[in-house]
N, C-alpha and C positions, 0 to 999 in steps of 0.2 A: 402404536397401527405399525412396528414395523413386523414386515412378511404380508402382512396382508393384501390380497388383490381387490381389487374395483372395478366393476363394468365399466362402458363410459360414462353412459351418463349419471354415473356418481362423479364425474371428473369435474374440477371448477373449470368454471367458464373461459378463464384465461387462456385455460393450455389447449382450447380445443379448435381454436383457427389454424393453430399448427398444425391440426391431423385432417383438416378437411379432405388433403390430396388424399390419404387413405381408407376414405369413407369406402364402406363393404370388410374392410377387417375386421374381426377381434383384436380389443386393444386391452395389456394388464399392464397398470403402473402398481408398485408398491411405492411407501414412503418409507423412510427412516428415521431415527435419531441416533446416533452414537458418540458417545460420551469420549470428547478425547483428553489432550494434556491440561488446555485451559477452557473448556464449556462443552459446544456441542457440534457436529458437523453435521448440515443439511442434506441428506443423499436421495434424490431422484432416479427412479429408473425406469424406462419406456420400452417397452415390449410389442413389436409389431409384431401378430400372427396370422398365418397365410401364407399360400403359394402365390407367386408372381413373376411374371420373367424381370419385373424389376426386382426385386427381392430374393437372396440367396438364402434360404430359409428364415432364420430370425436374424432379422436386423434389430440389436438392442442398442438403445444410448443410455449412459451411464453418465449421470453428472454428477459430480460432489462439489461440493461448497461448505471453505472456511470461510468464517468470518474475519472481518479487519483482524481482531483480535487472536485467532486463532492462526492464522496464517502465519507461516516462516518462508522464508527462502529455501526452504528444501522441497518445498511444493507435494506436502506429503496428505496423502486421501486416502479415504477408506478403500477404494472400491479401483477409482482409477489410479495408474502408476504414475512415477514424475515424470517430467521431462526427461526423454534419452538422450546420451551421442550415439551416435555411429548408425542412426536410425535411419531407415529407406530418403526420408527426406534431408538429409544431412546433406547430400553431394546433388537434388535435386535444383530446378529453375525455377525460383520465385518469380511472377511478374505480376502488377497491380493493371488488368485488364481493361478496369472501371474504375473509374473515380479518382479522387485526389490525398495523397497523404499530406498526413501532415506534418510539416517540416521540424515543430519543435519535438516528434519523437523521434527512433528509428527509422533507419530503410529497413525496406521488405526482408532485405537476409538476416537480420535477428531475431525472424519468425523460424529459422533453423541451424541456429550456429551452435544448440546445444548450452547454451549459456540462459539464467531465468534471472528476473530484479532481484536487486538486493530488499527492495521496500515494496511497500505498495504504492507508489507515486514517485515514479521512476521514468520520466519517457522516454529516456535517450535508450533504456531498454526495450521497451514497447514498441510496436509499431501499428498506429491508429489512421483513422481519416481524417480529413481534414475540417476543423471546427464547422458546425453548421450546416453539413450535409447529410443524409443518409448512408452511408457507408462506401462500398463501393464491393469489386471481386477482384481474388486472389487466383491465379491460376497456377497450380504447379505440376511442371513436367518431372515424370521420375525417371524421363532416357529409356524405360524401355516397359514394359507392362509383367507387372509381377504380381504376386497372390496375396493380397491386402488383408491382412489380420484384422491390423486394427487405424483406427483417425483418431489422433487425439489431439484438442486443442486447448490452451490453456492462456489466463488472463489475470489480471491483478491489478484492483484498485481501490481505493476506499468510498469512494463511492457509485454514482450509475456506470463509467464506466468501465465497471466489472462484469454485469453479464454479459452471456453471448447469444448473437442473435442471427443465426445463419441457415444457409441451406446449402448443403453438401452433394454437388454432383459429381459421375465419375464418369470416363470414357477412356476404352482402348485404341479409339484415334483411327481406328477404320471405315468408321462408317462414311459413304461416298460424301454427305453435304456435313461433314465435323469441320467444323469453327472449334477453334483453340481457344481465341479471344472474344468470347460474346459480350458486344457490350449491352447496356442496361434494359436496352429498346427490344434485346435478343432474347426468346425465352431459350434456354442451355436444349433442353428433351426437344424443340424443335430442329436444333443441329448437330446431332452425334452424342448428347450426355445423356444419363441416366442419372435421375433424383435417389440420392442412398436413403438420405435422412432431411428433416428439418429441427432444427435447434433453437431452442427461445431459457434460456435456465433464468428470465427476471423472478426472482420470487411474488408472487399475491402480495404476502404479507412481511414484514420484517424489512430490514436494513441490506440492499441491494450489494452494498460494498465485501468487500473481501476477493476472496480465491474463489476460484472457480476451474476445476479437470471436468474437459466431456470427452467420454470415448464413445467412436462407432465402430460397432463390431457387429459379427454374427455368429450365431451356435454353433454352425456347421467351422467355424477356424476363419473363415474366407468370407469376406463381404465381394467379392469379384476379382477377377484378375485385367486391371486398368493398370493405363500409363498417366493417364491425366485424373486431376482433382481441380474442382474448380467451386470457390468459396464465395458465395453471394451474400455478404455481410452487410446487416441492418443497424439502422443509429436504436441506443436502448429505450430513448426518451425526448421529448419536443420541446420540455419543460425551458429550458435553455440550450444554450447553442456547443454542448458538450455531452453527449451523448456517445462520443465515438468508441467503442473498445476497445482498451489496451491490453491488445493479443500481445501474448507473452512468447508465445515458441506453442510451432506445431507439429507433432510429432506421426511418421506412417510407417506401420511395424508390417513387415514382412513375414508370412506367414511362412516362410519356406528357409529364412537368414536364421543363423544361432540366433539363441536366448541373448539379448542383451540385458550386459551387468548393470545395474543401476549405481552410475556413476557419482561420486557428489557435484553438484550443480554450481555449489563456489569455487570460484577461481584464486588460483594463489595469490594467497595474501586475504582473502576474505572469508571470516568464518561467523557463525553463532555462537550468543555465550547466550546457557537458560540460567535464572537466577534468581535469590530470592522463591526459595522451594517452588519454584517452577514457574514463577507469576509473572516474571518478567525477561524479555528477550531483547538483548543487545546485540546488532547486526554489524560489526565491524571492519573494515576495509583501509588495507594499508597495501592494496596493488599497486598505486601507483608509487610508493614510501617505502620499498621493503627494509629498508636503513631503519625504519621506526618500530618494526615489529616485536623487537623483542624488548622495548620500550614499554608499547601497547599493551604486552605479553603479560609484565612484570609489575609495574608501575599504573595503568592505565583501569587494567579491567578489574583488578582489587576495588580499586579507587569506585568503579560502578557498582561493583557486586554490591558495596558495603554503605553505598552512600546514597543512591538512589533512591531505595524505599525508605531512607529519612527523609530525602527532600517532599517525597510525597506526602509524611503524614503531618511535615511542618508547614503544608499551604494546601491543607484540605478544606473543601464546600460540599455541602448539601448534595445531594445527587448527582455527584462529579464522581469519572474515576479518570486516573491518571493514568496515560497511555501506558499500554505493557510493552510496547516494543516500539522502539527507535533506532536510529542508527548513527554512529561516527564514521566519517569516510573523510581520510587523509588527502587533501590535491597540492600534488605537487607543484602546481604554475599559480595555484590563488594564492592572492594579496590578501594583505591584511593579518588577522588575526583569528578569528573564529566567526562562524554567524550558525543561525538554527533556523529553518524553514519546516513551520510545521514539528516532525518528529524527529527530522533530519539534520545534525550536526555537521556543520564543512569546517576542516580546520586545517591553515596554515602550513600546509609543511616545511618553508623555509621559517617561519616564527617557533614554529613549535622546535624545531633544532637547536636553534641557537638560546631557549629557554628550559629545556630538561631539565635543569636545575636550579629552575625561577619558578617562574609563575604560568610553566605550562598546565600544569595539571588542574591548577586555581581555575586559569578562561575555559577549560574544558568545561569544568565543574560548574562555572556559570551559567553554560549556554547547557548544561541539563537541566537547570531549571526553570530555562526558559521551554525546554519540553513540558514541563511539568505543570507550568503555568496557565498556556492555552489559552490565553485572554480572550482569542478570535473567536471561540466556542459562541457565545450569546449573539453574538452578530447571524450566526447563520441560523437560531429560532428564533431571534425578536430584531427586527430589523428598526427596531428606535434602540435597543441598547447604546446607552454609551461606552466609549472608549476611552481608560487612562492614558495621562498624559506619557510619554515617551518617556519620562526623565524618572517617574514613579514607577513604572515598569523594570528599568534597569536598578532602578534602586533598591526596590525591593529583594530581585536579583543578587546583588551585591550585597545586602545585609545579611541574605542565608547565607552566601559566599564566608565574608568575613567575619562573623559574629556567631556560627556554627561550625563550619568547613574548618576554616583554619585561622581564629581568632588569634593566636598566635605570632604571625606575622604580623599584626596589627595594620592591615593594610588599610583602613577606614579611616585611620585616626588625621586630623587636620592639623598643617602643620601650623607653627605660630604665626609664621608668616602669609600664610594664604585668610586666616581667620577674619580679619574683616570682609574679606569678599565671598567669604562661605554664604550660598543661599538654600533654603531646605531642597528647591528645585536645582539645585546645580547636577543633577544625576549619579549613577554609579557611588563611587566612596560617598562622596560627600552628603548624599541623598540618605546613604547607607548608616551613615553615620548620625546623619539627623534622626532617621527612625528608628536607630537603637536608644536615643535620647527618649524619644515619647515612650517607645515602647518600656524604658527601665519605670517612667512617671508614673504612664496610666494603665498600665497591664502587659505580661508579657505575652497575653496573647491578642493584641493589637495587628500587628503584621497579621499573622493567620485571619484575623474579621476582616482585617482591609482589603486582603487576596481574595477572599469571599463576594466580599460588593464587587469589584470589578468583576471577576469572574463570570459573576450573574448580568452584568453591562449596568448596574445602579449606581458606578461612581460617578460624582459630583462634587463641588465645592463643598457641598453642607454635609457630606461625608466626614471631613473632620468634626465636624462639632457633634455630628451624632456619635462618635468614639471617645471624642475625650471633653467635647463641652466647651472648643475652642477652634477658632479658624485656624487656617493654615496662617496666616500671616505671625499671631498672636504665639503659635506654637513654634515660629521661626524664631521669634524675640525671643521668647523663654530659654530657644535652645543657644544663640547666639549670646547669652548673658553666660549661658552654662560655659559654653567655649573659655569664654574671656577670661573663667576664675580658674 
């Protein structure tokens, strides 16, 4: 369909409400699919043609979408430029004039700090309205009226908080009745504002998550000379309370300013590494711990590049694709060792420093196995899915670690003094030893098969009988007898 145009009556009904304001104008849409590094980027072009005091030539809204699998911290799109540093919004004043910001996210200032999130679910790097509300309004004061070339907005989230739904207004502030902070009960076009565009990037079909870049521009190079912008932002869905978009950045491009050079959006200490023939991407963050950057480069990155694809192959299941992007972040004040939430691995810098020549790499490897496991996926599609006990989840993780990654450490061996109290559900290394025993006796594919059962949400006590013909307790007794020998 790329390059084709459609009259208004060919448009899906999904998009037509957002266009009601512009009745009487001719509309042209073109849709395209662009092959990218990992898949396809969906592109939507909206062009409004006609002459009106509201429009300066052709107002064009370009929407680019990267799927969750294709999105990276660089925010690379086909048509929409990545977020910039030093644009006109950088020194502007951003203010929420209606609605309440969600305290779990960043302040409104993250919208023009020139920084992008490192991953798709990073609340502190985004600004969004409080859960359960229908968005709100954000006013931008540029300090003086400028010829605006483009207004670009960016968002990133794995679910329904990724699409953008907003109305964009602009004003030079000179109208006698101008209201710089209109509440939701006040129509902006009745108090000195002009409507520039209505944006709604929610897809009609397919997953809504990923990364969106939206550019509001004009065919003549300027949408107008304005000092103020007003974003009237709406939630994307009402199925649950979490439909307010994770807005990552808002850029305003001055037509008369020097052309912006696209900088790296990654602060010092943050980098992305693509590996596995371009299939996988690691976002590595040592910004809080620069002293660990060299170790991460020399020791951790090679480990990730070699072993993440191997872990994926060791834990397959039908119709499942392991995450293609994940992050490792070193936290200077974190207590403990490491943990994983979804595809985010957090490492306690103090512990890592004291174990660089010991278990640091093994502990992070353990967390990478959790990234691949993704045992919570079944609950998202099947509310009746069962949950595997934590001791088994951790046992599988340490089984992969100590019997595939670093068997030479013999880290899952049970000392003679601990054999009597050892039990199959002892978790971590103890359960790993148990799983190794039954794998050796009942089939090398036992752990992959067990993994598939858990990931599908079908695990229960009878799973042991299905896999081995014995109950868990019978298997425990066999294993204990072997330990005694």
